[in-house]
VEXDRENTI-184681 format. One record per atom (N, C-alpha, C, O, CB): residue number from 1; z, x, y; atom name; residue in three letters. Coordinates in nm, 2 decimals, always signed. Each point is the difference from the previous one (the first is absolute). Glycine has a CB too. Layout:
<rs>
nr, Z, X, Y, atom, rest
NUM, Z, X, Y, CA, ALA $
...
</rs>
This chain:
<rs>
nr, Z, X, Y, atom, rest
1, +0.08, -2.09, -1.34, N, MET $
1, +0.13, +0.05, +0.05, CA, MET $
1, +0.06, -0.11, +0.09, C, MET $
1, -0.07, -0.05, +0.09, O, MET $
1, +0.00, +0.30, -0.12, CB, MET $
2, +0.19, -0.28, +0.02, N, SER $
2, +0.06, -0.10, +0.08, CA, SER $
2, +0.04, +0.06, +0.14, C, SER $
2, +0.00, +0.12, +0.01, O, SER $
2, +0.09, -0.24, -0.21, CB, SER $
3, -0.07, +0.04, +0.30, N, ARG $
3, +0.04, +0.04, +0.13, CA, ARG $
3, +0.13, +0.08, -0.01, C, ARG $
3, +0.01, +0.11, +0.06, O, ARG $
3, -0.12, -0.31, +0.05, CB, ARG $
4, +0.21, +0.15, -0.18, N, GLU $
4, +0.13, +0.07, -0.02, CA, GLU $
4, -0.02, +0.14, -0.06, C, GLU $
4, +0.06, +0.10, +0.04, O, GLU $
4, +0.05, -0.32, -0.06, CB, GLU $
5, -0.20, +0.22, -0.08, N, SER $
5, -0.02, +0.13, -0.07, CA, SER $
5, -0.07, +0.10, +0.10, C, SER $
5, +0.04, +0.12, +0.00, O, SER $
5, -0.06, -0.24, -0.22, CB, SER $
6, -0.07, +0.07, +0.29, N, ALA $
6, -0.07, +0.09, +0.10, CA, ALA $
6, +0.10, +0.05, +0.11, C, ALA $
6, -0.01, +0.12, +0.03, O, ALA $
6, -0.21, -0.24, -0.07, CB, ALA $
7, +0.31, +0.04, +0.08, N, ILE $
7, +0.09, +0.04, +0.10, CA, ILE $
7, +0.10, +0.10, -0.06, C, ILE $
7, +0.03, +0.10, +0.07, O, ILE $
7, -0.05, -0.32, +0.04, CB, ILE $
8, +0.06, +0.20, -0.23, N, THR $
8, +0.10, +0.09, -0.07, CA, THR $
8, -0.07, +0.14, -0.02, C, THR $
8, +0.06, +0.10, +0.03, O, THR $
8, +0.05, -0.30, -0.14, CB, THR $
9, -0.24, +0.20, +0.07, N, ARG $
9, -0.07, +0.12, -0.01, CA, ARG $
9, -0.01, +0.08, +0.13, C, ARG $
9, +0.02, +0.12, +0.00, O, ARG $
9, -0.15, -0.22, -0.20, CB, ARG $
10, +0.10, +0.02, +0.31, N, ALA $
10, -0.02, +0.07, +0.13, CA, ALA $
10, +0.13, +0.05, +0.04, C, ALA $
10, +0.01, +0.11, +0.06, O, ALA $
10, -0.19, -0.27, +0.00, CB, ALA $
11, +0.29, +0.09, -0.08, N, GLU $
11, +0.13, +0.05, +0.04, CA, GLU $
11, +0.04, +0.13, -0.07, C, GLU $
11, +0.05, +0.09, +0.05, O, GLU $
11, +0.02, -0.33, +0.00, CB, GLU $
12, -0.10, +0.24, -0.18, N, HIS $
12, +0.03, +0.12, -0.09, CA, HIS $
12, -0.08, +0.11, +0.05, C, HIS $
12, +0.05, +0.12, +0.01, O, HIS $
12, +0.00, -0.27, -0.21, CB, HIS $
13, -0.18, +0.13, +0.23, N, PHE $
13, -0.09, +0.11, +0.05, CA, PHE $
13, +0.05, +0.06, +0.12, C, PHE $
13, +0.00, +0.12, +0.02, O, PHE $
13, -0.19, -0.24, -0.12, CB, PHE $
14, +0.25, +0.04, +0.19, N, PHE $
14, +0.05, +0.05, +0.13, CA, PHE $
14, +0.14, +0.07, -0.03, C, PHE $
14, +0.02, +0.11, +0.05, O, PHE $
14, -0.14, -0.30, +0.08, CB, PHE $
15, +0.21, +0.12, -0.20, N, ASP $
15, +0.13, +0.05, -0.02, CA, ASP $
15, +0.01, +0.13, -0.08, C, ASP $
15, +0.09, +0.08, +0.02, O, ASP $
15, -0.02, -0.31, -0.01, CB, ASP $
16, -0.16, +0.25, -0.11, N, ASN $
16, +0.01, +0.12, -0.08, CA, ASN $
16, -0.07, +0.12, +0.05, C, ASN $
16, -0.01, +0.11, -0.06, O, ASN $
16, +0.03, -0.26, -0.13, CB, ASN $
17, -0.08, +0.14, +0.31, N, GLY $
17, -0.06, +0.11, +0.07, CA, GLY $
17, -0.15, +0.02, -0.03, C, GLY $
17, -0.06, +0.09, +0.05, O, GLY $
17, +0.28, +0.02, -0.07, CB, GLY $
18, -0.28, -0.20, -0.06, N, SER $
18, -0.14, +0.01, -0.03, CA, SER $
18, -0.09, -0.01, +0.12, C, SER $
18, -0.10, +0.07, +0.01, O, SER $
18, +0.15, -0.16, -0.24, CB, SER $
19, -0.01, +0.00, +0.32, N, LEU $
19, -0.08, -0.02, +0.12, CA, LEU $
19, +0.00, +0.13, +0.08, C, LEU $
19, -0.10, +0.04, +0.06, O, LEU $
19, +0.16, -0.29, -0.06, CB, LEU $
20, +0.06, +0.31, +0.02, N, PHE $
20, +0.01, +0.12, +0.07, CA, PHE $
20, -0.09, +0.11, -0.06, C, PHE $
20, -0.07, +0.07, +0.07, O, PHE $
20, +0.31, -0.13, +0.00, CB, PHE $
21, -0.23, +0.07, -0.20, N, GLU $
21, -0.09, +0.10, -0.07, CA, GLU $
21, -0.15, -0.02, +0.03, C, GLU $
21, -0.07, +0.09, +0.02, O, GLU $
21, +0.25, -0.07, -0.20, CB, GLU $
22, -0.22, -0.15, +0.17, N, LEU $
22, -0.14, -0.03, +0.02, CA, LEU $
22, -0.04, +0.04, +0.14, C, LEU $
22, -0.10, +0.06, +0.02, O, LEU $
22, +0.12, -0.25, -0.18, CB, LEU $
23, +0.06, +0.15, +0.26, N, LEU $
23, -0.03, +0.03, +0.14, CA, LEU $
23, +0.01, +0.14, +0.03, C, LEU $
23, -0.08, +0.06, +0.08, O, LEU $
23, +0.16, -0.28, -0.02, CB, LEU $
24, +0.02, +0.29, -0.12, N, ALA $
24, +0.01, +0.15, +0.03, CA, ALA $
24, -0.12, +0.07, -0.05, C, ALA $
24, -0.05, +0.10, +0.07, O, ALA $
24, +0.30, -0.12, -0.09, CB, ALA $
25, -0.30, -0.02, -0.09, N, GLY $
25, -0.13, +0.07, -0.05, CA, GLY $
25, -0.12, -0.02, +0.09, C, GLY $
25, -0.08, +0.08, +0.01, O, GLY $
25, +0.17, -0.11, -0.24, CB, GLY $
26, -0.09, -0.08, +0.30, N, ARG $
26, -0.11, -0.04, +0.08, CA, ARG $
26, +0.01, +0.07, +0.14, C, ARG $
26, -0.10, +0.02, +0.07, O, ARG $
26, +0.08, -0.24, -0.19, CB, ARG $
27, +0.14, +0.25, +0.16, N, ILE $
27, +0.01, +0.06, +0.14, CA, ILE $
27, +0.04, +0.15, -0.01, C, ILE $
27, +0.03, +0.06, +0.10, O, ILE $
27, +0.04, -0.28, -0.01, CB, ILE $
28, -0.07, +0.28, -0.21, N, ALA $
28, +0.04, +0.14, -0.01, CA, ALA $
28, -0.10, +0.09, +0.05, C, ALA $
28, +0.03, +0.12, +0.03, O, ALA $
28, +0.09, -0.18, -0.23, CB, ALA $
29, -0.25, +0.02, +0.21, N, HIS $
29, -0.11, +0.09, +0.04, CA, HIS $
29, -0.01, -0.01, +0.16, C, HIS $
29, -0.02, -0.10, +0.05, O, HIS $
29, -0.10, +0.08, -0.28, CB, HIS $
30, +0.12, +0.14, +0.29, N, PRO $
30, -0.02, +0.00, +0.15, CA, PRO $
30, -0.15, -0.03, +0.02, C, PRO $
30, -0.09, +0.06, -0.06, O, PRO $
30, +0.28, +0.10, +0.10, CB, PRO $
31, -0.22, -0.26, +0.04, N, THR $
31, -0.13, -0.04, +0.03, CA, THR $
31, -0.02, -0.02, +0.15, C, THR $
31, +0.09, -0.02, +0.07, O, THR $
31, -0.11, -0.09, -0.30, CB, THR $
32, -0.10, +0.12, +0.27, N, GLY $
32, -0.04, -0.03, +0.14, CA, GLY $
32, -0.15, +0.01, +0.01, C, GLY $
32, -0.06, +0.11, -0.01, O, GLY $
32, +0.28, -0.02, +0.10, CB, GLY $
33, -0.29, -0.20, -0.07, N, SER $
33, -0.14, +0.00, -0.01, CA, SER $
33, -0.07, +0.09, +0.11, C, SER $
33, -0.11, +0.04, -0.02, O, SER $
33, +0.13, -0.27, -0.08, CB, SER $
34, +0.05, +0.25, +0.21, N, GLN $
34, -0.06, +0.08, +0.11, CA, GLN $
34, +0.03, +0.14, -0.01, C, GLN $
34, -0.05, +0.08, +0.08, O, GLN $
34, +0.06, -0.28, +0.06, CB, GLN $
35, +0.08, +0.24, -0.23, N, ASN $
35, +0.04, +0.14, -0.02, CA, ASN $
35, -0.07, +0.07, -0.11, C, ASN $
35, +0.01, -0.03, -0.11, O, ASN $
35, +0.22, -0.03, +0.20, CB, ASN $
36, -0.32, +0.15, -0.05, N, LYS $
36, -0.09, +0.07, -0.10, CA, LYS $
36, +0.08, +0.09, -0.09, C, LYS $
36, -0.05, +0.05, -0.10, O, LYS $
36, -0.14, -0.07, +0.26, CB, LYS $
37, +0.32, +0.06, -0.12, N, ASP $
37, +0.07, +0.09, -0.08, CA, ASP $
37, +0.06, -0.07, -0.13, C, ASP $
37, +0.06, +0.07, -0.08, O, ASP $
37, +0.00, +0.06, +0.29, CB, ASP $
38, -0.07, -0.25, -0.22, N, VAL $
38, +0.06, -0.07, -0.12, CA, VAL $
38, -0.10, -0.06, -0.10, C, VAL $
38, +0.03, -0.10, -0.07, O, VAL $
38, +0.16, +0.04, +0.22, CB, VAL $
39, -0.31, +0.12, -0.15, N, LYS $
39, -0.10, -0.05, -0.09, CA, LYS $
39, +0.04, +0.00, -0.14, C, LYS $
39, -0.03, -0.10, -0.08, O, LYS $
39, -0.14, +0.18, +0.24, CB, LYS $
40, +0.23, +0.03, -0.21, N, ILE $
40, +0.04, +0.00, -0.14, CA, ILE $
40, +0.11, -0.10, -0.03, C, ILE $
40, -0.01, -0.07, -0.10, O, ILE $
40, -0.04, +0.31, +0.10, CB, ILE $
41, +0.14, -0.26, +0.09, N, GLU $
41, +0.11, -0.11, -0.02, CA, GLU $
41, -0.07, -0.13, +0.00, C, GLU $
41, +0.04, -0.09, -0.08, O, GLU $
41, +0.13, +0.23, +0.19, CB, GLU $
42, -0.26, -0.17, -0.03, N, MET $
42, -0.07, -0.13, +0.01, CA, MET $
42, -0.07, -0.02, -0.13, C, MET $
42, +0.01, -0.11, -0.06, O, MET $
42, -0.04, +0.12, +0.31, CB, MET $
43, -0.04, +0.08, -0.30, N, ARG $
43, -0.08, -0.01, -0.13, CA, ARG $
43, +0.10, -0.03, -0.11, C, ARG $
43, -0.03, -0.08, -0.09, O, ARG $
43, -0.16, +0.23, +0.17, CB, ARG $
44, +0.30, -0.07, -0.09, N, THR $
44, +0.10, -0.02, -0.10, CA, THR $
44, +0.06, -0.14, +0.00, C, THR $
44, +0.01, -0.07, -0.10, O, THR $
44, +0.04, +0.31, +0.11, CB, THR $
45, -0.02, -0.29, +0.11, N, TYR $
45, +0.05, -0.13, +0.02, CA, TYR $
45, -0.10, -0.11, -0.05, C, TYR $
45, +0.04, -0.10, -0.06, O, TYR $
45, +0.10, +0.18, +0.26, CB, TYR $
46, -0.26, -0.06, -0.17, N, LEU $
46, -0.10, -0.10, -0.03, CA, LEU $
46, -0.04, +0.00, -0.15, C, LEU $
46, -0.05, -0.10, -0.05, O, LEU $
46, -0.03, +0.12, +0.28, CB, LEU $
47, +0.10, +0.09, -0.30, N, THR $
47, -0.04, +0.01, -0.14, CA, THR $
47, +0.11, -0.02, -0.09, C, THR $
47, -0.02, -0.02, -0.12, O, THR $
47, -0.15, +0.17, +0.19, CB, THR $
48, +0.30, -0.15, -0.03, N, GLU $
48, +0.11, -0.02, -0.09, CA, GLU $
48, +0.03, -0.15, -0.01, C, GLU $
48, +0.10, -0.03, -0.08, O, GLU $
48, -0.01, +0.26, +0.14, CB, GLU $
</rs>
């Protein structure tokens, strides 16, 4: 893949919302390693 092609793909990934979707999925789970009330959410986050 050429440099220009890689840049174009990265721009498209950002501009079409794919980056937002990727990040949203990663931060959608409430987590907190010191909070024992979120064990289920932590396990879900780590296994998905």
